[in-house]
N, C-alpha and C positions, 0 to 999 in steps of 0.2 A: 920249603917244598921238598919232600922226599918221595920215595916210591916203594911199592910192595908188589908181590906176585900173587895172583889168584886166578885159578882156572887157566893156567898157562900163559897169562898175559900180564904185563906190567901196568899198574894203576897208580895214580898219584896219591900222595899222603900229605895232608896239610898239618903242620905242627906248630903250636905256640907254647913256649915254655917260659913263663915269667918267673919261675922259681918259687921259693918259699915265701910266706907272708901274704898269701892271697886266699881269700875265701870265694867260693863259687856256689852258685845255685844252678842246677841243671836238670833237665828232663832226660838226660842221656841214659842209654842202657848201661854204660859203665861210668861209675862215679857220679850218678844222679843224686839228687837231694841237695842238702846244704852242708858245706864243710871246707876245711883247708884242702886245697888242691894245688899241685905244682905245675900242671901242664894240661893242654887241651889238644886232642888229636881228632882230625876229621878225615876219615878214610873213604876214598871212592872205591866202590865195589861193583862187580858186574850187574847189569840189569838181570833181575830174576835170581839174585843171590838167595840161596836157600840153606845155608849152613845153620845148624841148630845150636851152635855154640858161640854166638856173637860176642859174649863177654870174654870168654877165653881167647877168641880170635883177636879182639882189640887189645887184650893184655899182651898177647904175643907180638902184635905190631908195635906196641909201645916199647916193649923190651928191645925189639930189633932196632928201634929208633934211638935207643940209648936213654930213654926216659925212665926215671926212678921215682919212687914214692907214689902217693895217690894222685890220680888225675881224672880227667873227663874224656871219655871216648865216644865219638859220634861216627855214624856211617851214613853214606848217601850213594845213590846211583847217579846223581847229578855230577857234572864236572866240577871238581874243586880247583882246577886250573883257571876256570872262568869266574873265580871268586870276585866279589866287589867289596871295596872298603870305603867307609865314609866316617868322617869325624865332625864333631860339633862341640866346641868349647871344652875339649878334654875328654869327651865321651867318644869311644871308638867302636865301630861295628864292622864285622866281616860276615858276609852272607854268601853261601853257595846255594844254588837253586836249580830246581827242575820242577815244572808244573804240569807235566803231561797227565798226571792223575790228580785231580783237584775237585773241590766241591765245598759246600757249606757245612759247618759243624752240626747244626741242628737239622736233621732230616729224619723222616719216618723210618721205622724199622729197628730191629735189634742189632747191636754191634757184634762183630765176630769174636770168637774166643781165642783165636790164634794171634800170636804177636805179629804186628804189621811188618812187612818187609822194608828194608832201608830205602831211603830217599827222603826227602826231596828238598825242602827249605830248611837249612840249618843256619841258625843265627848265633853268633858269638859276639858278646859285648864286653868291653872293658871300661870301667870307671876308675878315676884316680882318687876317689874318696871312699872311706868305709861306709857300709850300709848295715843297719840292723837286719835281723832275720826277716822281719815283716817288710822292710824296704826291699830286700833282695826278691822276695816273692812279688812285691808290687812292681819291681823292675821287669820281671818276667811278663806280667800282665801288660805293662806299658809297651814292651817290645812286641808282644803279640798284636796289640791294637795297631801299632805302627805298621806291621807287616800286612794286616788286613787292609789298612788304608791304602797302602801301595798297590795291592792286588785290585782293589776296587777302582782305583784311579787308572789302572792299566786296562780295565775292562775285562778282568779275568772271571767275573761272575762267580767268585769263590772266596771263602774265608781262609783257605789254606789247602794243604794236602793231608792225607791220613798219617803221615809219618814225619811231620815237622818236629824239629827239636830246637831248644833254646839253652844257651849257657850265658850267665852273667857273672863277671868277675869283678871283685873290688878288694882293696887292701884289707888285711886283717886288722882287727881292733886290739890285738894282743898286747901291743906296746902301750904302757901307761902314759908315755910322753906323746903318743900320737893323737891326731884329731879325733874328736868324738864322732860317733857314727851318725850318718844321716838317717832320719826316721821315716822319710817319705821318698818315694820314687815314682809317684803318679805322673801323668802327662803334663800337669801344670806345676809340678814342683821344679826347682831349679835343675836338678840333675836328671829327673825324669823327662823333662822337656828336651834336654840335650840328647839323651838316650833315644828318645822317640824320633827326633829329626835324623840322627845318624842311622838308625835302623831303617827308617822309611826310605832314605835316599839309597842305601846299600841294597835293600830289597827291590826297590823300583828298578835300579840299574841292573841287578842280577836277573830279574825276570823280564825286563824289556826285550822284545825280540823273540821270546819263547812261545808266545801265543800264536797259534795257527789261525789264520783268517778263515 
């Protein structure tokens, strides 16, 4: 846990740096997509954050934290100090959450053209086994399903927020002597089921108590 300054105040900065040999899939504004990544940064920013250069901002925060090489940068207006961690059979999940603005994904009306402002449920997952590209994408879907399950069980009446982000990390398959990559990460596969349980528990605990009666 580090910190940074924005709008004259100090805000927490959550950093995970597993180093080289890790592939990640992410929907993050910085380092999104699939590829080798050396670190993940989850920066809390002020509510109403309106900077137009989030990628440059995240790169500057990463540099200030001593992070080098490609990585994944996330932003949130939710508290990263109140993160929740859960593990299941080697699958690890960390979730930071705020659900003040939430709803269902499929609603009438056109979407906006502007980039959504940062917040709210950020999910970071680490698995100890390599995954194929397809399995990495499958893992994102599984993590999202587990998040929705937690929200429904909490009575949130929502599938998420407009700015949720996911990052899944797994060992690279670059080494010929390493294990073969898992081809599946759906909720009934071995590692998908473990991932789902970890994400579900971390999301549930992160969001519990945030709902206003």
